N, C-alpha and C positions, 0 to 999 in steps of 0.2 A: 419757541419759547422755551419748551422743555430740552430740547437739543442743547439750546445755547446756556440754560442754567446745569446742565449737566456738563457742557465743556468747561465752565465756570467752577464747578465744585470740584470738575475732575483738576484744572490748573491750579486749584487752590492746594489740593491734599498734595500734590507733584512738589510744589514749591514749598510746603510745609515739611514734607520729606526730605528735601533737598536742604532746607535749613535745619532739619537734624543732624544729617550728615555732615554739615559744614559747621554745626556747632560743637566740635570737639572739644573736651574740657582742655584746658591751659595746664601746663604741667612743667612750670620751668623751676629748675632748682640751681641754686637758691632762688628765692620769691626775689622778685624785684621790688625795687621802692614805690612804683607806681605802676598798674597795668588797668588800661581802657580797652574793653573789647567795645568791638563796632560791628557792622553789618557787612557781609560781603567773605571774600576770600581773594589771596593772589595764588596764581595756578603757574607753577614753573613749565617753562617751556623750553625747547630744544632752540640750541643757537641764540640765548638771551645773552644781550650783553650786559657786564658788571663794570661800572668805574669805579677806578680807586685813586686816591692821591699818589703822586708820584714821589714815594717817601721810602727809600730804603728799608727802614723799621719793618715796613708792613709787607715784607716780600714771604714771610713765613705765613701771615694771616691769610692773606689772598689764595697763596698755592693750597692751604689747607682748604678754604671754602670751595675753591675751584674745584680739588678733589673728592670732597667730602659730598657736593651736590651731582657731581658727573659719576661715581663710582658706582652707586646704587639706583639711580633712573636711567643711566644709560646716555644722556644729555650731552652735549658739548656747550661748554660756556665762554664766552669772549671776553676778555679782560681789556678794557680800555685806559690809557692815564688820562684823557680829556674827559670832560663831564659832555654826556650826549644824551639828548633829548629822547632816545631811541633806548636808552637804556633801562633795564627792568630793575637792576637792584644797584644801588648808590652806597658808596662807602665814603663819607665826607669828614674832613677834619674842620674843626670850627675853625674861621676866621676871626672873630670876636670870643673870648673865652667863656665859657659858661661856669660861672664860680660853684655853682651847685654840683655839677658832676665831678670836680675834682679831676685827676691825672688818670683816674681808672674809669671812669662814668661813662656815661652812653644813653642816647636815646635810640629807640628804634621805632619806626612808624611804615605800618604795612597797609596798603590798599589794595583794591583791585588791578589797578594800574601798576603800579611800582611798591619797592620797598626802599626806605632810607635807613642808614645808620650813620649816625653823628657823633662826634666824640672831639675833646679837646687835645687828645693824645692818643698815639697809636694804640697803647693799652687798651683804651676804652674801646675801640672798633674791636678787638681781638676779644673782648669779652662779648661784645654786641654780637659779633659772628656766634658765638657760643650759645647766646641765647635764641639767634636766627633758626640754627640748627633744632634746637628743643621744640620749637614752632612746626617744625615739620614732623610728617609722621614717624613710629620709630625703626621702620624699616630704612631711613635714611642713611642710620649708621650699620648697612649691610657692606660687607666686602665686596658683593658680586651684587650684577643686575638682576632688581626685582622689579617682576610685572606686575600688573593688574593692582597697583597702587595707585589712589589721587593724590598725584605732589601739591597740596594745596596748605597755604599759610595763612591763619585767620588774620583778619583786618584788625589791627591792635594798634594801641599808641603806649609804649612804654618809656618809662624815665628810670634810671638805675644808676645806682654807684654804691659802693662798700661802705658796710658800717665800720671797719677798723682797718689798718694798712698792712697787718701783718696776719695772713691767713694762711697757715703752715700745715706740713703733713712732713712728721719725720722716718726715714727709711733707717733702720740697723742693718748694715751690710756687713758687720763683724761676726755676728753669731753663726748668720749663713751668706755667703757670699753671692751677689747677685752682678751678671754680667753688665757691660755697658749698654749693650741691648736692651737688657729688662730693666735697669734704672731709667732708660728712655720711656719704656712701656708705661712704667709708672707713675714717670711726671705727665706724659702724653693723657693718662685718667686723670690726674690732679687737674689740669688747668680747663677741662670739659665743665668743672664746677667753680672756676674761677679762684683756685688755689693760686699764690703768690710765692710762698716761700718752700723750698726744700732744703730741710734740714737732713744732712749727712751724716749719719754716726758711724764714723771710719776706724774706732779704734775701739777695743776692750781686751778683756781676758781671752776672749776666743778668737784673738786675729786681729793683726795690724793691717788697714788694706790700702793705706796710700804710701806710694814711694817716696822715701827721703833720700836723696842720690848722697848726702852727706853721710846716711848713717846706713848703709847697705843691709845689715844683719835685719833690720826691722822687717824687710819682706823676705829676706833669703829664711829668715827663721820665724819670725812672727806672722808669717800671712798663713802659715801651714799648720795642719793638727791632723789627729788620729779621726776616720771618719766614724761616727756613730750615728746611728737611726733608732730611734724609740722616743722615750719620754725624758726628753733633755732635764738635765738637774739631777738625775737618777742613774748615770750612767756607771759602769765600772772604770776603774783607773786604767788610763792606758799602759798597755804592757810594753818594755824597753823597745821588743822587735817589732811592733807593728808599725805599719808604715804610715809617716806625715804627708799626705797627699792630698787632704782635702783643704780646699781654701782657694786663695787668688787675692790678687791686690790690683789696684789702678796705678798705670803709670802717667807722669805728669800730663802725655797726650791724651791719654783716656779722660782724665781730670779736665782739662782743657776742652776737648770735645763735648764733654757732657756739660760743664757751664755754657758754652755757645748754644747747646741746642735748646737749654732753659732759658737761657736772656732771649732767644730769637720767640720763646713763648710765654715774655714777661714773667718769668719766674728768676728768682734771687736762691743762692744757692749759699748756704752757712755749712762750714765743715765743724765736726767736732773731734776733739782730740783727748779723750776722757780720761784726766788725771787730778787727783795722784793715785786715787784707787782705781780699780777696772784696769791696772796697768800690765797685768800678766805677760801679756804678748810680747810688750815691751822689754820686761825683766827677763823673758826666756832668751830675747835676743841679746840681751845687754846686762848679765846679771850683776854688774858694778852699781847700778841704779837702786839696787834694794839695800836696806841698813841689816838685813836678815843673812847670817851664814848659811850656807847651805843653798841660797837661791839659784847657784850655778846648775843645780839638778833641776830645776823647773821646766817644767813645757807649757807652750800653749793649752789652754785650758781644751779639752774636748767634751766638756759635759757633765764630768763628774762633780760630785758636790765640793766646793769648797768654802764654802759658807755658813756658819751654823747661826739659823734667824729665829731658834725657838726666844730668845730672851727679847726679841725685838730690835730695833735700832739704837744704836750701828750693831752691825753683826759681829759676830766672833768667829773672825778670819781661821782657817785651817790651814792655809798656809798665806804669806805675806805677800798680796798683791798690789803693793804701794809703791810708789817711789820715796826714795828716803828724802824728807826735807830738809835733812841738815848735813846733805851730800852735796856739796857745789859741782861734783860731776853732774846731777840731776840737772841743775839750772844752765849749765852748757849744752847737754843735751837738747832740753827745752828750745834754748834760744836756736840751735840747729833746726828742729821740727818746725817753728813756730817763721824762722826765714822764708822755708820755702813754703809752708801752708801760706803765708800770707801772700806769697809772690804771685802765688795759683789763683787764689780766689779775690777777684774783684770786691764782694760783700764786705762790708764795713765791721762785722763782728766776725769773732771766733769764739766758737763754744769750748769751754775746757773742762765740761765734766763738773768733778768736785762733788759729786755723789758718793752716799753709801762705803766712804772710805773707814776701814774698820779702826779702832784704836790699839786692839790689845798686843799689837807688835810694837807698836812708837811707845807704849806705856812703860815698857820695860828695856827699850833699848836705850844703851848708854850715851849713844851720838845726839838722840833726840833730848835726852834727858840734859845734856850739855846746852845744846840749844835754846833750851827753855829756860835754863839758869842764865846765860848771856842774852837773852833778848828780852826778859821779865815776863815771859808766858805761864800763866798758871793753871791751862788747860789744853787737852788734847784738840778742839775746836781750835784755840788761838795758834797751835801750832799749824792747823790746816791753814788759817787766815793769814799767818806769816808768810806759808807758801804761797797761795793766792796773791797776795800782794806783790810777791816779786815775780810769780807769772805776768801778772797784769803790766807791769813794769817791761817786761821783755814784748808783750804784744804790742803795747802803745809804742815801743819803740821803732815797730815795724808798721806805725802808720795805721793801726786797726784798734778795734774795742774788743772786751772782753765780755762774753756771757758765761753765765754758768748755773748748775741747778741749784734749788734754794738753799740745799745744805748748808753751802759756803757762807750763809747769814749769822751761823750760830756761833763763828768767832770773830766776826765783825770785820767786814770787807771795807774797802773804798766806793762811796756813794756812786762812783764813774762806773761801777759794776754793774751789768746788766743782769736779771735774774730771771729763770724761767722756773715757774711754781708748779712743783709736779706733785708734791705731797698735799692735793687740797686747794681750796683758793686761800686758804687763811694767810700762807706765806708770801702770796704775789700780792694781796691785800695791804698785807704789814708793810712789804718791800715799797709797796707805789708812795705809802704815805710816809717813808723814809727819803723819798727821793730817788731811787733805783728805776730806771728803766723795765717794765716786765711784761712777758710773756706768760698768758695763763696757757698752762698744759694740765690741769689736774687728772691725776690718776682715775678718781670716781667718776669722770664723766667723757675723756676723751683719750684713754690709753687703749686702744683699739686691738692691743694684742692680748688683751685679756677676753673671756669666753663670751658670746652673742648670745648663746644660746644653753642648751643641757648637756652634761657631760655624754651623753648618749650620742650626741652628735658631734662634738666641737671637740678638740684637742684639749685636755686638762690643763687648766691653769688654776691659779692659785684666788682667781677672784673673777665674777662676773660683770659685765657692763651691757647691759641689752641697749637696743636703738632707743628706745623711749627715755632711756637715763642721758643718752647721749646728747637729744634732743632738749634735755633740757639746760645745755652748758649757756652759760652769758659768760661771755669774755669781759665784759666788765662790770664786775658786780657794782651795786650802789655804794658799797663800804668803801672802795679803793679810789685813789685820787685818778680818775681817770685821764689826766694831762700825762701818766707815767705808765698808762698801760698802753704797749705796744699793739697788742692782739691777742690771738691765741691760734692754739694748733693741736692736732692730733699725732700720738705718737705709737709708731710699730715698731716693738723690740719681737725679734725674732728667733727666740729660744726655741718655740713649737714651730716655727716656719720653715720649710726646707726648699721652697720653691716660689716662683713669681706668682702662679696661680693661687696658690693658698695666702700671699700675700693680696692679691686681690679680693679674696674670700674674707679676710679678716677687715680690709679697710672698708668695702662696700658692703651694704649702704650705709654705716654708720659715718663714711665720708661725707654722705647726701646731709646729714645732721650737723655735723660740723660747718660744712659749708653755709649753712643757713644760718647757722648762730654767729658766723666771722662776716658773712657777707649783707645778710638781710635786717632791715630794721625789726629791733626787738618785737615791737607790737604788729608785726607780719606774721610771726610763727603760730602756726596753727597744726596741731598734732593729727588731727582726724584728716586734714587736708594734705597733710605731708605725707602720709603713708597712702592717699590716692595718688599724688605724684610719684612717689618710691614706685610703685606697682608698674606705672609707667616707665620709668626708668629701669627696670628689669627687664622688659621688652624691648627697649634702647639697648642694653648690656648684652641681650642675648644675639642681637644682631649683629655687635659688636666683638661677640665672642669673649667679653670681659667677667671673668667669674664674680660671683657675689653670693652671701649668705642669706638663705631663705628662713632664719631664725625667727623673723618677726610672726611667723604663721605656727612655728612650734609652741605648743602648751608650755607654762611654767609649771614645774611639778614640786609641790612642798610634801614633806610628810610630817605628821604631828602624830604624838604616843599619849595616849590614854591608859594608863594601868598597866596590862600587858598587852593592849590592842593596838594596831599601827593603822593609820587612815592617810590614805592617798589624798591630797587637795590639788584639784587643777586649776588654770586661770590662762586667759589668752593675753596677749600682750596687745592685739588690734581688734577692734568689735568686729562682730558680724560672723564669728566660727564659731562651730559647734564641737566637740570633742566627743570621740569614740572611743573605749577601752576593751579591753579583755583580759582576764588573768587565767583562760583556760590553753594558753600556748596557740590560740589561733587569732587568725590578722583581722582585727576589725575594720569594718566600713561603716557608712551610714547607715545599714539596716540594722545594725547594733543599737541596742538601749543608749541614749544619749547622756553622756554623763552631765549630772544636775545637782551635785552634792557630795560629797569627801566619802570615799569608799574604801570600807573596812578591806584590809588586806587578807585574804582568806588563809586559814592555818597552815594549808599545804601547798600553795601556790607556789610557782619556781619563779616566774615574771611577770611584769605587766607589758600589755603592749597599746601605744596610743597616737590617735592619729587624729587631726583636724581636718573639718570638710566646711567650705564655703557653699551652701546649698546641697547641690548633688556631686560637687566636684571636690575631690581630695585638693589641699592646699599644702600642708604640714607634710613633713618626712615621718613615714614611719618610725617611732621609738620604742626601740625595747629595753627594757631597765629589769636587772635580776632582783628578786625579794630582798637577797643580803646588803645589794647596795642601796635600794631604796631604805630599808632600815638604819643605814649607815647615816641619812639624811634627817632623821628624825629630830624634832626640838620638843 
């Protein structure tokens, strides 16, 4: 009896331990609509059969799934186009449409015997595959075979579909150029988190990146500038003899290749041609597009100051970077540009910028004054509205619709103009009430070019948007007319981003927060749970060699002044972290006194060093801040 009891007890302990191993917390981003966890696990096995519908739109999905499952495991997977009872993984298109799922939703069912992903459309199966991979251990993202990993998937029932249709990220390739390979790399990372819109910012003061065959100087001249490295926006003016060899552009074939690549991953590509402001690269190529004498001496901007923002918006231009709204040559130019852009991009919208156009050159220009008198225009915003309305006619004539940044509302534009709201939520809310279709991209939530950590760790930018702030983004605020809100997106401007690794660093993990805001039901969002999931995604990105920011582990540093004394106030963005500091030039660790209250800066101290720990492990980066820099932060 004793031996039987011991055997039974031992067996129960073993089963409990197995259960604990199998009960790996689910870490799916974005959070699905519904997840029901069940008992048991599905174990991947070599030479398993995957059945898939015979649909050409699924080729990339199937190839992707087969490659991801094979690379890290070393297993072979057999693709079968007909349903097989021996198959372990089934991808199925519903014969009867499930109205709840729509075109992008899916269901995923996993048991110990098999996995089934069902959807109405191929896009849904693609997103279901992304979720399936997140159910596997993080090592599945490895680019080489990983041994000693239990390749198992928990038994679950998932029902999932997006909250909004427009789930985008914008990449600015004008300030710094990214190759075709790098753009594809960025798209690859996007789709893993169910983004479906790639906003491609192709032109600006710093470079014209799209080939226009009828206007060859745009890329012969406008795509190249003097190379500068350092703090963009504070560079010295380029010298006449400095070589203009930094830049690049996309040929028509490049653009077609990227569009095809994106479409195979169910991503639509929207081009942006930024006019009438932000047009210095175009004017350097064709000076006759300017109203201003001396424009023939202009160069593509290399990062030197060209705008004075000290008086707020609109900025005071130090040189005229605007197309002339009173010059008929400008509209001929735009017609040629839009003819080629419309022929290249299948997407229904062309984004035309419209932001930050300065007033000061137009205000004193005789051509603009004559235009205002002739057309009965009273204000400079009305002059820009005249320009936008003419541009919209050109775009409509090409079979496309126009989208622009929210400044275009100031002078009054047609109701048919779609608006991308970047200066907070207000303009998008107002535009939706006026009947404009709107994409929410507010700078105080989803401008992912802004600092996400401290000045001690991030390149300096004029503002900060931390992960916790991005996670609060609601693309459909209750005050808006939801019928006209297309969705939301994050914007990555690249003044301070010189390469694709830094682009990844600035995008992730804030991209996770945006993904969950635009895909998941609002009531499913949970900050603490999101952080737990983000930490698992970090492990996945480590295996995939994708760069990300660890700023959420770093302390938030604030300084207050009382009389002639300065105090350092520290806090953490996430729970469960301890902070350790030193003013004595040494490197603190978890044996130093723990930070508990604001610390007085010693009279003769040179610097502070700060680090965060979780238990006995350092998790934040060691931050070093000089005392003069601390005092500059004082409030």
